[in-house]
Structures are given as C-alpha cells and as structure tokens.
C-alpha positions in Angstrom: -18.1 -19.4 -45.4 -17.2 -22.0 -42.8 -19.2 -25.0 -44.0 -18.4 -27.0 -40.8 -19.8 -24.5 -38.3 -22.4 -23.2 -40.7 -21.3 -19.5 -40.4 -20.2 -16.8 -42.8 -18.3 -13.6 -42.4 -20.4 -10.5 -42.5 -19.1 -6.9 -42.7 -21.2 -3.9 -41.7 -20.8 -0.5 -40.1 -20.8 -2.2 -36.7 -17.8 -4.4 -37.6 -17.0 -7.9 -38.6 -19.3 -10.7 -37.5 -19.3 -14.4 -38.0 -23.0 -15.0 -38.4 -25.0 -18.3 -38.9 -26.1 -19.1 -42.4 -29.5 -20.2 -41.0 -31.3 -20.7 -37.7 -30.1 -24.3 -37.6 -26.6 -23.1 -36.9 -27.5 -20.2 -34.6 -26.1 -20.1 -31.1 -29.0 -20.5 -28.6 -27.6 -17.6 -26.5 -27.2 -15.1 -29.3 -28.7 -11.7 -29.3 -29.9 -9.7 -32.4 -27.8 -6.8 -33.4 -29.7 -3.6 -32.5 -30.8 -1.0 -35.0 -28.6 2.1 -34.8 -30.3 5.4 -33.8 -30.3 7.6 -36.9 -27.5 10.2 -37.1 -30.2 12.8 -37.7 -31.8 12.0 -34.4 -28.5 12.2 -32.5 -27.8 15.8 -31.5 -26.2 15.1 -28.1 -24.7 12.2 -26.1 -27.5 10.2 -24.4 -25.3 9.8 -21.3 -23.7 13.2 -20.6 -26.0 15.3 -22.9 -23.0 17.1 -24.5 -23.9 18.3 -28.0 -22.2 16.8 -31.0 -20.0 19.0 -33.2 -16.9 18.8 -35.4 -14.7 18.2 -32.4 -17.1 16.1 -30.2 -17.9 13.3 -32.6 -20.8 10.8 -32.1 -20.2 7.0 -31.7 -22.7 4.2 -31.7 -22.6 1.6 -28.9 -22.6 -1.8 -30.7 -24.8 -3.4 -28.1 -27.6 -0.9 -27.6 -27.3 1.1 -30.8 -27.5 4.5 -29.0 -25.3 7.6 -29.7 -22.6 8.6 -27.3 -19.6 10.9 -27.2 -16.1 9.3 -27.2 -15.7 9.6 -23.4 -19.0 7.9 -22.7 -18.5 5.1 -25.3 -14.8 4.3 -24.9 -15.0 0.7 -23.7 -13.8 -1.8 -26.3 -14.9 -5.3 -25.3 -15.8 -8.7 -26.8 -19.4 -9.1 -27.7 -19.8 -12.8 -28.6 -23.5 -12.9 -28.1 -23.8 -10.8 -31.3 -21.2 -12.8 -33.2 -18.6 -10.0 -33.4 -15.2 -11.3 -34.4 -13.2 -8.5 -32.7 -13.9 -6.4 -29.5 -16.2 -3.5 -30.3 -17.0 -0.1 -28.8 -19.7 -0.1 -26.1 -21.2 2.4 -23.6 -20.5 2.0 -19.9 -23.8 0.3 -19.0 -23.5 -2.2 -21.9 -19.8 -2.8 -21.1 -20.7 -3.9 -17.5 -23.2 -6.5 -18.9 -20.7 -7.7 -21.6 -18.0 -8.2 -18.9 -20.3 -10.5 -17.0 -21.1 -12.4 -20.2 -17.4 -12.8 -21.0 -17.1 -14.8 -17.8 -19.9 -17.1 -19.0 -18.2 -17.7 -22.4 -14.7 -18.1 -20.9 -15.6 -20.1 -17.8 -19.1 -21.5 -17.7 -19.2 -22.9 -21.2 -16.0 -24.8 -20.6 -17.5 -26.3 -17.5 -20.7 -27.3 -19.4 -18.6 -28.9 -22.2 -17.0 -31.2 -19.6 -18.9 -34.3 -18.5 -20.9 -34.4 -15.3 -22.7 -37.5 -14.0 -26.4 -37.6 -13.4 -29.2 -40.0 -12.8 -31.7 -39.4 -15.6 -35.5 -39.9 -15.4 -38.3 -39.6 -17.9 -40.9 -37.6 -15.9 -43.8 -38.3 -18.3 -43.4 -42.1 -18.4 -42.0 -42.2 -14.9 -39.1 -44.2 -16.1 -35.4 -44.1 -15.0 -32.5 -44.4 -17.5 -29.9 -44.9 -14.7 -26.6 -43.0 -14.5 -25.1 -41.2 -17.5 -22.5 -38.5 -18.1 -23.9 -35.3 -19.7 -22.2 -32.4 -21.4 -22.9 -29.5 -23.7 -21.9 -30.1 -27.4 -19.0 -28.1 -28.8 -21.4 -26.0 -30.9 -23.4 -25.2 -27.7 -26.6 -26.4 -29.3 -27.2 -29.8 -27.8 -27.1 -31.7 -24.5 -25.3 -34.9 -25.0 -25.5 -38.2 -23.0 -22.8 -40.8 -22.5 -23.6 -44.2 -21.0 -21.3 -47.0 -20.0 -21.0 -49.6 -22.7 -23.9 -52.1 -23.0 -25.8 -50.3 -20.2 -28.6 -49.0 -22.5 -29.9 -49.2 -26.0 -30.9 -46.4 -28.4 -34.5 -47.2 -27.9 -34.1 -47.1 -24.1 -32.1 -43.9 -23.6 -32.9 -40.3 -22.9 -34.2 -38.1 -25.7 -31.8 -35.7 -27.4 -32.2 -32.2 -26.0 -31.7 -29.3 -28.5 -31.3 -26.2 -26.4 -33.4 -24.1 -28.7 -36.3 -26.5 -28.2 -36.3 -26.1 -24.4 -39.6 -24.6 -23.2 -39.2 -24.8 -19.4 -36.7 -25.7 -16.7 -36.9 -26.1 -13.0 -33.9 -26.1 -10.7 -34.0 -27.8 -7.3 -31.7 -26.9 -4.4 -30.4 -28.7 -1.3 -29.2 -27.0 1.9 -28.7 -30.0 4.1 -24.9 -30.1 4.2 -23.9 -26.6 3.0 -24.4 -24.4 6.0 -27.7 -22.9 4.7 -26.1 -22.1 1.3 -28.4 -23.2 -1.5 -26.7 -25.6 -3.9 -28.4 -26.7 -7.1 -28.6 -30.5 -7.2 -31.2 -31.3 -9.8 -32.8 -29.9 -12.9 -36.0 -30.8 -14.7 -36.2 -29.9 -18.4 -39.3 -29.8 -20.6 -38.5 -29.6 -24.3 -39.9 -30.2 -27.8 -39.0 -33.4 -29.7 -36.0 -33.0 -32.0 -38.0 -34.1 -35.0 -41.6 -33.3 -34.1 -42.1 -30.0 -32.3 -45.7 -30.9 -31.4 -44.4 -33.6 -29.0 -43.2 -32.6 -25.6 -40.8 -34.5 -23.3 -39.6 -33.9 -19.8 -36.5 -35.3 -18.2 -35.0 -34.8 -14.8 -31.2 -34.8 -14.1 -30.3 -35.5 -10.5 -26.6 -35.2 -9.6 -24.8 -38.3 -8.4 -22.2 -36.3 -6.5 -23.9 -33.0 -5.3 -20.8 -31.0 -4.7 -19.0 -32.1 -7.8 -22.0 -31.3 -10.0 -22.7 -27.9 -8.4 -20.5 -25.9 -10.8 -22.0 -27.7 -13.8 -25.6 -27.1 -12.7 -24.8 -23.5 -11.7 -23.4 -22.9 -15.2 -26.4 -24.6 -16.8 -28.7 -22.3 -14.8 -26.9 -19.3 -16.2 -27.0 -20.8 -19.7 -30.8 -21.1 -19.4 -31.1 -17.5 -18.3 -29.3 -16.4 -21.5 -31.3 -18.8 -23.6 -34.6 -17.4 -22.4 -33.3 -13.8 -22.6 -32.2 -14.4 -26.2 -35.8 -15.5 -27.1 -37.4 -12.7 -25.1 -39.0 -15.1 -22.6 -39.6 -14.4 -19.0 -36.4 -15.2 -17.0 -38.6 -16.7 -14.2 -38.9 -19.7 -16.6 -35.3 -20.6 -15.5 
C-alpha cells in the first residue's frame, strides 16, 4: 500500500489496479469498474454477433464489461478513470471514449495543476478577496489558492474547495474580442464546506487575463464534466 497517496494494489480478473483505500483518497473523476456479463450469458459477440466456440474465444471489455470476440475487442488502451495500472482490452466504442479521456489526463490536468490568476469573490457575502493564483492540487482533489505575501489573512481568504464537494458550477463566456468564438472567462462554483457539509459556499473566479486563462478554464470545464459524470449527476450542471 502507498501510504502517501492512500492507494493499494488490487489484482482481479480485469487486471492490476491501484485503488484508493477509502473515499477520502478517491480521484473525483474516477468511474466504478463494471460488473462483467456472466460467461453463461455470453453466447455471441455483442458487436458482430459471431458465436463463441473453441476457436472464437470471448473477451470482456474492461470499460463496459460486455463480451466481444477478439476482433471486436482488440484495442488495448490506458483506463486511468478506473485506476488500471497498465493498458487494458476495450471494445471499439469504449476505446474511442478512453482516447479522449487520455488527452484530459495527459494535457488538461497538467494545465490545471499550473497556476492561473483570477479575481475571487464570495457571492453569498458579496465580498471580494482580490487577485490570487489558483491551481489544482497534485492529487487532483482540491483547488488551491496562492496570494501575494501579506495581501490577505487566513480568516479573510477564499474557502478551500474540495472537488468532491462541488454541487454546482456555472461558466460564463465572452465573445467581444474573439471573432464570435466563445471563450470561457469566468466560473462560479457552489460547494459544501470542507468540514461541515450542511454549509454551502459560492465563489466566483474571474480571469485577470482572459486569453491566458482560457486554456485553464476550458480544462476546468472538462474536469467538471467528468466530475459530475463520475457521480451520475446531470452534465448540464457544468
């Protein structure tokens, strides 16, 4: 078990997975591993309908859990949202989705973990905290704030946002200087208090440099899509 990251190695028929020891260490974007369709129920490939026999062996897609023949389940790709250590076998439709997600893990998360400057406001108290640099924590579970020295005190700073406690987000766009192309310039986040889930907060992050912040906000919007998807919430929330 990795004590620092709070994960342990788990071996199953699906493959090796580095799973969290508790919900506290769970990745907010993670998906649950599907139940495999029983071998007794699999008589033919669900894609090409070719019957299984001694020569045409059945294979389970690690993402959807359905049965396919070798030809229809030949894609071997990373599946980080289910904690797999190594690339795993997937059907064509699942492979398409996993390829898109790989871009998020390889590109978008790196952007989010780099600092981006915003003006932050408490919407409930109608109070401004001024400018601060924000970034996603290395474990992808928290949104961190960094202020210039002596600019604010702990009692007069934005609330810590734990991604798993976000209940609603609203992204605002600007088309004034982008030739009608919508650019996300601001995001409002409603979330539960880190210590008391009965208490709700709402903070708005407005970009200081719109064009410089666009990649960060675009990546954060995608992160919220995966967050709500992992929880089974309506994607329209993001």
